[in-house]
N, C-alpha and C positions, 0 to 999 in steps of 0.2 A: 719552103715555104709554098703555102699553098697559094692556087692563081685567086682565090678570092678572099684571102690574108692579105695579098700584095696588093688588089683594087681596094681595100677599105681602107690600107696605110697611105695609100696614093687619095684617097679622100680624105683624112681625116687631115694630112700637110695640107692640100687644097684647103678648106677651112682655115685651118694655124694661120695659111700663109697671105688670108686676107685680112686679119687681124690688123696691119700698121694701114693698110688702106681705107678700111672703115676709122681708125680715130684719128685719122690725117681729114677725111672728109668730114666727117662731123661737125667739126669746130668751120673749117673754110666754108662749108656751104653755111654754115649756122652768118659767120662772118662776113658773108655776100647777100643775102639776104639781108642781112641788118642793116648795111650799108648803104644798099637799095632801097631800102625802106626809109632813113633818116630821110637819102635825098628828093625823095619822089613827096614825101612829107613833111618836111619840115622838122625832124624827131631832133631831140635834144643827141648828144654826141653817143650816149651809152648803149645807146639800141645794140647795136653791133656787139659790141660784148654780151647784153643779156642773150642776144639768138647764139652769139657763139658757144655761151654757158651752157643752153637749151643742146647744140648739137652735140658738144661732146658729154651731154648726160644721155641723151639719144644712143651714141656710139658706145659708151659707156653697158647702156643696158645688152647693145646688141652683140656685144661681144661675151659680156654673160650668160648671152642663150645659145652665141653660136660653144664656147668652153661647153655648156653643160649636154649640146648636140654632141659633141666631139665624147666626150667623156661615159653618153651612153651606149655611141657607135665601140668607141672602144673595151667597153663590158661584154659586149654580145660574141665578142669576136676572141 
């Protein structure tokens, strides 16, 4: 295996190993922001749930972008 191929594989594995972190961070940060806003402005209790859903949607969008990037890297090798 060539040195360039090894570095490309390490790059791909690095991107793919970051997916669980993104999947957890999106909804958790949405929940934290929603909870903060609920307490700060006396908003209804479902605001944190809405922000968690928005965080999950953002995480899924980012994961889709990562998979497209990895697929492009993999096709070039």
